[in-house]
C-alpha positions in Angstrom: 66.0 35.2 112.5 69.2 37.1 111.2 69.5 40.9 111.1 69.4 40.8 107.3 66.1 38.8 107.4 64.6 41.1 110.0 65.6 44.1 107.9 64.1 42.6 104.7 60.9 41.7 106.5 60.5 45.4 107.7 61.4 46.6 104.2 58.7 44.5 102.7 56.1 45.6 105.2 57.3 49.2 104.7 56.9 49.1 100.9 53.6 47.3 101.2 51.9 49.6 103.7 53.4 52.6 101.9 51.6 51.4 98.6 48.4 51.0 100.6 48.7 54.5 101.9 49.4 55.8 98.5 46.4 54.2 96.9 43.7 54.7 99.6 44.3 58.4 100.4 42.6 59.6 97.3 39.5 57.7 98.3 39.3 59.8 101.6 40.0 63.0 99.6 37.1 62.5 97.1 34.4 61.0 99.4 32.1 63.1 101.4 33.8 64.5 104.5 32.6 62.8 107.6 30.8 60.1 105.6 31.3 56.4 106.1 33.8 55.8 103.2 35.8 59.0 104.1 36.3 57.6 107.7 37.0 54.1 106.3 39.7 55.2 103.9 41.1 57.7 106.4 41.6 55.0 109.1 43.2 52.6 106.7 45.4 55.4 105.6 46.5 56.4 109.2 47.2 52.9 110.2 49.2 52.3 107.0 51.2 55.4 107.8 51.7 54.2 111.4 53.2 51.0 110.0 55.3 53.0 107.4 56.7 55.1 110.2 57.3 52.1 112.6 59.1 50.0 109.9 61.1 53.0 108.9 62.3 53.7 112.4 63.5 50.1 112.8 65.3 50.1 109.5 66.9 53.4 110.4 68.2 52.0 113.6 69.4 48.8 111.9 71.0 50.2 108.8 69.5 53.3 107.0 70.6 56.0 109.3 69.4 59.1 111.1 67.8 60.9 108.2 65.3 58.2 107.4 64.4 57.9 111.0 63.8 61.7 111.4 61.6 61.8 108.2 59.6 58.8 109.6 58.9 60.7 112.8 57.9 63.8 110.7 55.5 61.8 108.4 53.8 60.0 111.4 53.4 63.3 113.2 51.5 64.8 110.2 49.0 61.8 110.2 48.8 61.6 113.9 47.9 65.3 114.4 45.5 65.1 111.4 43.6 62.4 113.2 43.9 63.9 116.6 42.3 67.2 115.3 39.0 65.3 115.1 39.1 64.6 118.7 39.4 68.4 119.5 36.2 69.1 117.5 34.0 69.8 120.7 34.5 73.4 121.8 35.6 72.3 125.2 38.1 69.7 124.2 41.5 69.8 125.6 44.8 68.5 124.3 45.8 65.3 126.0 49.3 64.3 127.2 49.6 62.3 124.0 49.1 65.5 121.9 51.7 67.3 123.9 54.2 64.5 123.8 54.0 63.7 120.1 54.3 67.5 119.3 57.2 67.8 121.6 58.9 64.8 119.9 58.2 66.3 116.6 59.8 69.6 117.6 62.9 67.8 118.8 63.0 65.7 115.5 62.7 68.9 113.5 65.7 70.2 115.4 67.5 67.0 114.5 66.6 67.5 110.8 67.8 71.0 110.8 71.1 70.1 112.5 71.5 67.2 110.0 70.8 69.5 107.1 73.2 72.1 108.2 76.0 69.5 108.6 75.1 67.9 105.2 75.3 71.4 103.5 78.6 72.2 105.1 79.9 69.0 103.5 78.3 69.8 100.2 75.6 67.2 100.3 72.4 68.2 98.5 70.3 66.1 100.9 71.0 68.8 103.5 68.5 71.2 101.6 65.7 68.5 102.0 66.5 68.1 105.6 66.3 71.9 106.2 63.0 72.2 104.4 61.4 69.3 106.2 62.9 70.4 109.6 61.5 73.9 109.1 58.1 72.7 108.1 58.0 70.2 111.0 59.3 72.7 113.5 56.8 75.3 112.5 53.8 73.0 112.7 54.9 71.5 116.0 55.5 74.9 117.5 52.1 76.0 116.3 50.4 72.9 117.7 52.1 73.5 121.2 50.9 77.1 121.1 47.4 76.1 120.2 47.3 73.5 123.0 48.2 76.3 125.4 45.9 78.9 123.8 43.2 77.1 121.9 41.8 79.1 118.8 38.4 80.6 119.0 37.3 79.4 115.6 34.8 76.6 115.8 36.2 75.1 112.5 39.9 75.3 113.6 40.0 71.6 114.0 38.7 71.0 110.4 41.5 73.0 108.8 44.2 71.3 110.9 42.7 68.0 109.9 42.7 68.9 106.3 46.2 70.4 106.2 47.9 67.6 108.2 46.3 64.7 106.3 47.1 66.2 103.0 50.6 67.0 104.2 51.0 63.4 105.3 50.0 62.3 101.8 52.6 64.6 100.3 55.2 62.8 102.5 53.9 59.5 101.0 54.1 60.8 97.4 57.6 62.1 98.2 58.8 58.6 99.3 57.3 57.1 96.2 59.1 59.9 94.1 62.5 59.2 95.7 62.3 55.5 95.0 61.0 55.6 91.5 61.8 58.9 89.8 65.5 58.4 89.5 65.5 60.5 86.3 65.1 63.5 88.5 67.9 65.2 90.5 67.8 64.1 94.2 66.5 67.4 95.6 63.8 67.6 93.0 62.8 64.0 93.7 62.3 64.9 97.3 60.7 68.3 97.1 58.4 68.6 94.0 55.6 66.9 95.9 56.0 69.5 98.7 55.9 72.5 96.2 52.8 71.3 94.2 51.1 69.8 97.3 51.4 73.1 99.3 49.7 74.9 96.5 47.0 72.3 96.4 46.5 72.7 100.2 46.3 76.4 100.0 43.7 76.2 97.2 41.7 73.6 98.9 41.6 75.5 102.2 40.5 78.7 100.3 37.7 76.7 98.7 36.4 75.5 102.2 36.9 78.9 103.7 34.7 80.4 101.0 32.2 77.6 101.3 31.9 78.1 105.1 31.6 81.8 104.7 28.8 81.6 102.1 27.0 79.0 104.3 27.3 81.4 107.4 26.1 84.5 105.3 23.2 82.5 103.8 
């Protein structure tokens, strides 16, 4: 098989699994948390994101360049840590070497994004803004994860909010990829970042809803 065929095969798989992730994630959002369908859609979404990231890394190494590879690491990190948060639900649960390793890789990747972004801005390439934003978000999350592994939070529901934030953030990355490919009528930076802006607002509102719900339940 030639390099072009290998690249095209990965591209087809990348697009197909990306569409699966885009479609099934809302199913996990609207179904009962912890229920059968929530877990079912969530697992499909996670493995779709794993395939998206894996194929993106292969394409980045073959042709597409550093930026796509770093974004793939960032996107998978969000989904991975969202799933791993469920495994730290028990009060005595500890972070595993996998948790530490993935977060350290994400921290290094975020440094790569920031360096890439700085160089791109110096060369007057607008993609540098996107790289700096994603690198800053990724670095902040990875750093906080490492700190929490070292000093686990006291809140019994900390795992829930990490799971919620990371899975929603991973979906924002999925929507961003769809926007970049299909919304060519928008300026490049807007195509990349509008899902992050509106998605972050959505995450804040959703987390506020659940905090109020849990507080009311505890008070009642």
